[in-house]
Residue frames as qw, qx, qy, qz and C-alpha x, y, z in Angstrom:
[[0.103, 0.891, -0.440, -0.050, -9.87, 219.30, 147.35],
 [0.501, -0.423, 0.754, 0.036, -8.28, 216.03, 148.42],
 [0.768, 0.353, 0.535, -0.007, -10.06, 214.18, 145.63],
 [0.480, 0.873, -0.076, -0.042, -8.77, 216.69, 143.06],
 [0.130, -0.766, 0.629, 0.026, -5.24, 216.30, 144.36],
 [0.660, -0.129, 0.741, -0.005, -5.58, 212.52, 144.27],
 [0.724, 0.610, 0.320, -0.041, -6.93, 212.67, 140.72],
 [0.287, 0.903, -0.318, -0.040, -4.03, 214.87, 139.63],
 [0.364, -0.569, 0.737, 0.012, -1.54, 212.49, 141.20],
 [0.746, 0.171, 0.644, -0.006, -3.12, 209.50, 139.46],
 [0.615, 0.779, 0.118, -0.031, -3.16, 211.30, 136.10],
 [0.044, 0.861, -0.505, -0.042, 0.47, 212.37, 136.57],
 [0.547, -0.334, 0.767, 0.018, 1.45, 208.79, 137.40],
 [0.760, 0.428, 0.489, -0.022, -0.36, 207.48, 134.33],
 [0.423, 0.893, -0.142, -0.055, 1.36, 210.04, 132.14],
 [0.144, -0.722, 0.677, 0.021, 4.82, 209.13, 133.50],
 [0.676, -0.077, 0.732, -0.047, 4.02, 205.43, 133.27],
 [0.726, 0.637, 0.247, -0.079, 2.89, 205.79, 129.67],
 [0.263, 0.879, -0.396, -0.047, 6.16, 207.52, 128.80],
 [0.370, -0.519, 0.771, -0.021, 8.23, 204.81, 130.48],
 [0.742, 0.203, 0.636, -0.060, 6.28, 201.97, 128.78],
 [0.592, 0.796, 0.035, -0.118, 6.50, 203.79, 125.44],
 [0.084, 0.805, -0.585, -0.041, 10.28, 204.08, 125.74],
 [0.536, -0.302, 0.785, -0.074, 10.62, 200.48, 126.89],
 [0.718, 0.337, 0.606, -0.062, 8.56, 199.05, 124.04],
 [0.404, 0.834, -0.171, -0.334, 9.94, 201.25, 121.25],
 [0.927, 0.275, 0.054, 0.250, 12.02, 199.56, 118.57],
 [0.625, -0.353, 0.159, 0.678, 15.76, 200.20, 118.29],
 [0.341, 0.435, 0.415, 0.723, 15.10, 202.16, 115.10],
 [0.215, -0.863, -0.325, -0.322, 12.75, 204.51, 116.93],
 [0.627, -0.706, -0.054, 0.325, 15.13, 204.89, 119.89],
 [0.581, -0.069, 0.261, 0.768, 18.00, 205.80, 117.57],
 [0.124, 0.647, 0.403, 0.635, 15.77, 208.34, 115.80],
 [0.420, -0.873, -0.243, -0.050, 14.88, 209.86, 119.18],
 [0.672, -0.449, 0.076, 0.585, 18.61, 210.08, 120.06],
 [0.427, 0.220, 0.338, 0.809, 19.45, 211.93, 116.83],
 [0.098, -0.770, -0.396, -0.490, 16.46, 214.28, 117.17],
 [0.565, -0.785, -0.190, 0.167, 17.35, 215.01, 120.79],
 [0.625, -0.249, 0.149, 0.725, 20.96, 215.80, 119.91],
 [0.238, 0.453, 0.387, 0.767, 19.84, 218.18, 117.13],
 [0.312, -0.834, -0.365, -0.271, 17.34, 219.85, 119.47],
 [0.637, -0.651, -0.077, 0.406, 20.02, 220.33, 122.14],
 [0.505, 0.053, 0.251, 0.824, 22.37, 221.84, 119.55],
 [0.036, 0.627, 0.419, 0.656, 19.66, 224.25, 118.45],
 [0.481, -0.828, -0.272, -0.098, 18.98, 225.24, 122.05],
 [0.198, 0.775, -0.413, 0.435, 22.66, 225.97, 122.69],
 [0.767, -0.526, 0.298, -0.216, 23.29, 223.14, 125.17],
 [0.387, 0.613, -0.688, -0.040, 26.80, 221.72, 124.54],
 [0.248, -0.275, 0.883, -0.286, 26.83, 219.14, 127.32],
 [0.693, 0.264, 0.525, -0.417, 23.38, 217.78, 126.42],
 [0.644, 0.627, -0.280, -0.338, 24.32, 217.77, 122.72],
 [0.360, 0.516, -0.777, 0.036, 27.31, 215.50, 123.38],
 [0.591, -0.235, 0.642, -0.429, 25.51, 213.23, 125.87],
 [0.902, 0.310, 0.114, -0.278, 24.60, 211.08, 122.86],
 [0.559, 0.615, -0.549, 0.090, 28.27, 210.27, 122.26],
 [0.906, -0.262, -0.278, 0.180, 30.12, 207.40, 123.99],
 [0.518, -0.798, 0.150, 0.268, 32.87, 208.22, 126.47],
 [0.533, -0.341, 0.536, 0.558, 35.56, 207.18, 123.94],
 [0.560, 0.755, 0.332, -0.085, 33.84, 208.73, 120.90],
 [0.351, -0.399, 0.421, 0.736, 36.05, 209.70, 117.94],
 [0.604, 0.739, 0.079, -0.287, 35.22, 211.48, 114.70],
 [0.803, -0.089, 0.421, 0.413, 37.58, 209.50, 112.49],
 [0.507, 0.761, 0.204, 0.350, 37.61, 212.15, 109.70],
 [0.088, 0.864, -0.207, 0.450, 39.28, 214.75, 111.93],
 [0.599, 0.031, -0.648, 0.470, 40.45, 212.64, 114.90],
 [0.219, -0.454, 0.196, -0.841, 38.26, 214.65, 117.28],
 [0.229, -0.164, -0.895, 0.346, 37.12, 213.35, 120.68],
 [0.275, -0.726, -0.620, -0.110, 33.89, 213.92, 122.64],
 [0.412, -0.665, -0.219, 0.584, 35.66, 216.38, 124.97],
 [0.265, -0.130, 0.336, 0.894, 37.04, 218.35, 122.01],
 [0.076, -0.495, -0.646, -0.576, 33.58, 218.59, 120.44],
 [0.357, -0.766, -0.513, 0.153, 32.06, 219.71, 123.75],
 [0.390, -0.512, -0.008, 0.765, 34.74, 222.40, 124.10],
 [0.156, 0.108, 0.511, 0.838, 34.23, 223.53, 120.51],
 [0.185, -0.638, -0.658, -0.355, 30.45, 223.75, 121.00],
 [0.392, -0.714, -0.376, 0.442, 30.82, 225.67, 124.23],
 [0.279, -0.341, 0.189, 0.877, 33.00, 228.27, 122.49],
 [0.029, 0.297, 0.649, 0.700, 30.64, 228.37, 119.52],
 [0.237, -0.716, -0.653, -0.064, 27.60, 228.97, 121.70],
 [0.325, -0.707, -0.197, 0.597, 29.26, 231.93, 123.39],
 [0.256, -0.282, 0.389, 0.839, 30.63, 233.37, 120.15],
 [0.049, -0.221, -0.703, -0.675, 27.69, 232.86, 117.78],
 [0.007, -0.615, -0.673, 0.411, 24.98, 234.97, 119.41],
 [0.163, 0.733, 0.397, 0.528, 22.81, 237.57, 117.77],
 [0.271, 0.127, -0.329, 0.896, 23.90, 240.92, 119.26],
 [0.374, -0.302, -0.040, -0.876, 20.33, 242.10, 119.69],
 [0.818, -0.278, -0.222, -0.452, 18.35, 239.02, 120.69],
 [0.297, -0.562, 0.740, -0.220, 21.27, 237.05, 122.25],
 [0.932, 0.118, 0.237, -0.248, 19.91, 233.94, 120.52],
 [0.565, -0.264, 0.682, 0.382, 22.22, 231.25, 119.12],
 [0.379, 0.592, -0.248, -0.667, 22.59, 231.99, 115.42],
 [0.230, 0.261, -0.876, -0.334, 23.01, 228.42, 114.14],
 [0.790, 0.034, 0.343, -0.507, 20.41, 225.71, 113.62],
 [0.009, -0.254, 0.923, 0.289, 20.87, 222.13, 112.46],
 [0.809, 0.143, 0.098, -0.561, 18.33, 219.97, 110.74],
 [0.184, -0.241, 0.944, 0.132, 18.60, 216.20, 110.29],
 [0.654, 0.144, -0.219, -0.709, 15.92, 215.31, 107.74],
 [0.698, -0.112, 0.666, -0.238, 14.39, 211.94, 108.61],
 [0.826, 0.522, 0.109, -0.182, 13.87, 211.26, 104.90],
 [0.517, 0.714, -0.453, 0.133, 17.67, 211.38, 104.43],
 [0.405, -0.529, 0.698, -0.261, 18.56, 208.86, 107.15],
 [0.829, 0.109, -0.514, -0.193, 19.37, 205.24, 106.60],
 [0.498, -0.542, 0.573, -0.360, 19.73, 202.87, 109.50],
 [0.761, 0.187, -0.614, -0.095, 21.16, 199.38, 109.60],
 [0.701, -0.538, 0.391, -0.258, 20.96, 197.19, 112.70],
 [0.356, 0.516, -0.777, -0.063, 23.92, 194.82, 112.50],
 [0.738, -0.070, -0.664, -0.098, 24.00, 191.14, 113.36],
 [0.355, -0.091, -0.683, 0.631, 25.18, 191.84, 116.87],
 [0.193, -0.744, -0.636, -0.066, 22.33, 193.07, 119.05],
 [0.318, -0.820, -0.185, 0.439, 24.14, 196.16, 120.30],
 [0.331, -0.312, 0.403, 0.794, 25.57, 197.69, 117.11],
 [0.462, 0.750, 0.471, -0.048, 24.04, 199.85, 114.38],
 [0.363, -0.058, 0.311, 0.876, 25.11, 202.09, 111.51],
 [0.233, 0.833, 0.423, -0.272, 23.40, 205.31, 110.47],
 [0.375, 0.115, 0.329, 0.859, 23.99, 207.46, 107.45],
 [0.034, 0.840, 0.499, -0.212, 22.41, 210.90, 107.53],
 [0.339, 0.520, 0.134, 0.773, 22.61, 214.40, 106.14],
 [0.312, -0.672, -0.390, 0.546, 23.01, 217.36, 108.49],
 [0.277, 0.666, 0.249, 0.646, 22.26, 220.88, 107.33],
 [0.380, -0.486, -0.339, 0.710, 23.56, 223.80, 109.38],
 [0.141, 0.794, 0.371, 0.459, 21.82, 227.14, 108.90],
 [0.362, -0.193, -0.289, 0.865, 22.87, 230.57, 110.14],
 [0.003, -0.868, -0.491, -0.078, 20.48, 233.39, 111.04],
 [0.364, -0.173, -0.021, 0.915, 21.69, 236.95, 110.42],
 [0.153, 0.169, -0.035, -0.973, 19.42, 239.99, 110.49],
 [0.657, 0.270, 0.339, -0.617, 16.24, 237.97, 110.24],
 [0.721, 0.470, -0.403, -0.311, 17.53, 235.97, 107.25],
 [0.764, -0.330, 0.555, -0.009, 18.54, 232.31, 107.43],
 [0.607, 0.618, -0.441, -0.234, 20.94, 230.66, 105.03],
 [0.992, -0.072, 0.015, 0.105, 22.48, 227.24, 104.63],
 [0.034, -0.875, 0.482, 0.036, 26.17, 227.39, 105.56],
 [0.020, -0.423, 0.905, 0.039, 27.16, 223.72, 105.72],
 [0.913, 0.047, -0.021, -0.404, 25.65, 220.50, 104.47],
 [0.020, -0.526, 0.847, -0.072, 27.46, 217.38, 105.56],
 [0.871, -0.038, -0.408, -0.272, 26.95, 213.64, 105.12],
 [0.307, -0.555, 0.676, -0.375, 27.66, 211.69, 108.30],
 [0.784, -0.006, -0.613, -0.097, 28.28, 207.96, 108.69],
 [0.361, -0.569, 0.504, -0.541, 27.94, 206.91, 112.34],
 [0.562, -0.036, -0.823, 0.078, 28.53, 203.69, 114.26],
 [0.513, -0.525, 0.170, -0.657, 26.28, 203.32, 117.29],
 [0.358, 0.042, -0.895, 0.263, 26.52, 201.06, 120.29],
 [0.623, -0.569, -0.229, -0.486, 23.83, 200.13, 122.79],
 [0.415, 0.102, -0.728, 0.536, 24.94, 200.00, 126.40],
 [0.218, -0.430, -0.718, 0.503, 23.61, 200.86, 129.84],
 [0.121, 0.439, 0.209, -0.866, 22.51, 204.44, 129.07],
 [0.652, 0.612, 0.365, -0.261, 20.96, 203.29, 125.76],
 [0.729, 0.495, 0.235, 0.409, 22.06, 203.97, 122.17],
 [0.213, -0.858, 0.165, 0.436, 25.08, 206.24, 121.73],
 [0.671, 0.723, -0.152, 0.060, 27.29, 207.24, 118.83],
 [0.811, -0.427, 0.214, 0.339, 30.77, 205.70, 119.08],
 [0.441, -0.212, 0.467, 0.736, 32.43, 206.71, 115.79],
 [0.478, 0.791, 0.274, -0.266, 31.64, 209.05, 112.92],
 [0.443, -0.044, 0.465, 0.765, 33.05, 209.92, 109.54],
 [0.301, 0.795, 0.362, -0.383, 31.81, 212.91, 107.56],
 [0.444, 0.158, 0.480, 0.740, 32.06, 214.47, 104.13],
 [0.146, 0.530, 0.137, -0.824, 31.15, 218.04, 103.25],
 [0.456, 0.523, 0.686, 0.219, 28.52, 218.20, 100.49],
 [0.204, 0.775, 0.235, 0.549, 28.17, 221.98, 100.36],
 [0.286, -0.917, 0.002, -0.277, 29.44, 225.04, 102.17],
 [0.350, 0.500, -0.605, 0.511, 31.94, 225.23, 105.00],
 [0.552, -0.338, -0.686, 0.330, 32.26, 223.87, 108.52],
 [0.240, -0.892, -0.184, -0.336, 30.79, 226.28, 111.03],
 [0.568, 0.097, -0.415, 0.704, 33.25, 228.18, 113.21]]
């Protein structure tokens, strides 16, 4: 029994160590991709605080003049309001297609620009439809917590902003 426990502890340590080394050795491009994917996943799971953790403290969406706190408040209200009456699941889903992302690491080691397309879908009665497609230009900074989005600008391509 003690050997099994020791083996499980060793395997758990190796797994955690592998994850830490993988994150440490990943390129900036990969780390930024992970950030965007994690933010989308948190949005889809209905987690407003975790969704906005990828934004800097002084984040501003320059198109609308919206701060990180305002976005977090908006998402919190949206998550409570946009629930399927039967399943209680969040009715919106965002996708950020990797094939529609461009990334540019700038000359300074802690600055990058990303252009991406975000598609917001709404589920109603078992059907899902595209409600908003938006092009986003983002400026990212790398600091102590890692890569974060500092500024964005966006342009609607199709549909309407979700409310």
